[in-house]
VOGU-237016 format. One record per atom (N, C-alpha, C): y negated, x, z; residue in one letter. Coordinates in steps of 0.1 Angstrom, whole numbers, padded with zeros to 4 digits, always signed. Layout:
N
YXZA;...
This chain:
70
-0145+1298+1983M;-0144+1307+1979M;-0136+1319+1992M;-0130+1327+1991P;-0122+1340+1997P;-0131+1343+2001P;-0136+1350+2011A;-0148+1361+2013A;-0135+1379+2014A;-0141+1387+2008K;-0135+1403+2008K;-0145+1412+2018K;-0133+1414+2025V;-0146+1421+2039V;-0141+1438+2038V;-0152+1442+2039G;-0147+1456+2038G;-0146+1462+2049G;-0154+1473+2056A;-0147+1479+2066A;-0158+1472+2076A;-0162+1469+2091V;-0164+1465+2098V;-0167+1472+2108V;-0180+1472+2113K;-0183+1482+2130K;-0194+1478+2139K;-0190+1472+2150V;-0191+1464+2157V;-0199+1472+2169V;-0214+1475+2169N;-0219+1481+2184N;-0222+1474+2193N;-0226+1460+2192N;-0224+1452+2204N;-0224+1436+2207N;-0221+1427+2210V;-0222+1412+2207V;-0224+1407+2224V;-0238+1408+2222S;-0240+1398+2235S;-0234+1384+2240S;-0241+1380+2250S;-0235+1366+2257S;-0241+1355+2248S;-0252+1357+2239S;-0256+1341+2231S;-0255+1347+2212S;-0247+1356+2210S;-0245+1356+2197S;-0228+1354+2194S;-0228+1355+2177I;-0218+1348+2170I;-0211+1356+2160I;-0203+1363+2165F;-0195+1374+2157F;-0186+1365+2144F;-0186+1366+2134N;-0175+1357+2124N;-0174+1370+2109N;-0161+1367+2109I;-0155+1379+2095I;-0149+1363+2086I;-0154+1367+2076G;-0149+1356+2066G;-0159+1342+2065G;-0149+1334+2059D;-0160+1320+2051D;-0164+1313+2065D;-0170+1309+2067V;-0178+1298+2079V;-0188+1288+2071V;-0188+1278+2079Y;-0195+1263+2071Y;-0210+1261+2076Y;-0209+1265+2090A;-0223+1265+2100A;-0219+1272+2111A;-0230+1283+2119M;-0230+1290+2128M;-0242+1285+2138M;-0239+1282+2149N;-0248+1278+2157N;-0251+1283+2170N;-0256+1299+2173P;-0257+1306+2189P;-0266+1291+2202P;-0261+1294+2210V;-0267+1286+2221V;-0273+1291+2232V;-0286+1294+2234S;-0292+1301+2244S;-0303+1296+2256S;-0304+1295+2263S;-0310+1289+2271S;-0317+1300+2284S;-0335+1300+2287A;-0342+1314+2295A;-0348+1301+2304A;-0351+1309+2316K;-0363+1304+2322K;-0371+1316+2330K;-0383+1311+2325T;-0390+1331+2331T;-0401+1324+2338T;-0398+1331+2348Y;-0415+1327+2355Y;-0423+1339+2360Y;-0437+1341+2358A;-0442+1350+2364A;-0462+1347+2363A;-0463+1353+2371G;-0478+1354+2377G;-0486+1359+2367G;-0500+1359+2373G;-0513+1358+2365G;-0513+1380+2358G;-0520+1380+2346G;-0515+1393+2341G;-0500+1400+2340G;-0489+1388+2338S;-0478+1394+2334S;-0473+1398+2322S;-0478+1389+2314F;-0476+1392+2300F;-0490+1401+2291F;-0497+1409+2293N;-0506+1411+2289N;-0501+1427+2280N;-0507+1427+2268T;-0505+1437+2256T;-0515+1445+2255T;-0517+1458+2256G;-0527+1462+2245G;-0534+1474+2252G;-0543+1482+2247D;-0552+1494+2253D;-0560+1494+2261D;-0560+1501+2274G;-0569+1499+2281G;-0575+1486+2289G;-0561+1482+2289L;-0567+1466+2299L;-0567+1467+2313L;-0580+1460+2318R;-0582+1461+2332R;-0579+1450+2337R;-0572+1445+2342I;-0568+1436+2352I;-0572+1432+2364I;-0579+1424+2370N;-0585+1424+2386N;-0576+1412+2393N;-0567+1413+2396L;-0559+1400+2408L;-0562+1401+2419L;-0573+1398+2425S;-0571+1396+2443S;-0560+1391+2449S;-0557+1381+2444Q;-0547+1372+2447Q;-0541+1363+2437Q;-0530+1369+2436S;-0519+1361+2421S;-0503+1354+2432S;-0507+1341+2434N;-0493+1337+2437N;-0485+1328+2424N;-0472+1331+2425T;-0463+1320+2416T;-0458+1311+2424T;-0460+1303+2434Y;-0454+1293+2431Y;-0438+1281+2422Y;-0426+1280+2427V;-0418+1271+2418V;-0413+1268+2424V;-0413+1253+2423Y;-0402+1240+2428Y;-0402+1232+2414Y;-0389+1236+2407D;-0384+1225+2399D;-0371+1211+2404D;-0377+1202+2407K;-0369+1194+2416K;-0357+1191+2408K;-0359+1193+2395D;-0344+1182+2382D;-0333+1197+2382D;-0338+1208+2385F;-0328+1220+2380F;-0326+1219+2364F;-0325+1212+2360I;-0323+1211+2343I;-0333+1207+2337I;-0338+1217+2329D;-0351+1212+2321D;-0342+1209+2306D;-0335+1220+2300Q;-0332+1218+2286Q;-0311+1220+2287Q;-0312+1207+2289P;-0290+1216+2290P;-0286+1220+2275P;-0275+1229+2281T;-0276+1236+2267T;-0255+1229+2264T;-0253+1224+2254A;-0238+1218+2254A;-0234+1221+2241A;
């Protein structure tokens, strides 16, 4: 079934997004990311007290590829 599309305004298309106008069978955006963070990095809330005398994040990834994107 043909699609009828009116006016389209695109504000932003990022690197892991898909932009399509019209009929489509399947759309599969693919992206991957690796995040390293030390103690107390992702805390959220009101009135937090975080006391880390020494916090170290050691990163050694011997295989370099955890989850390949194809």
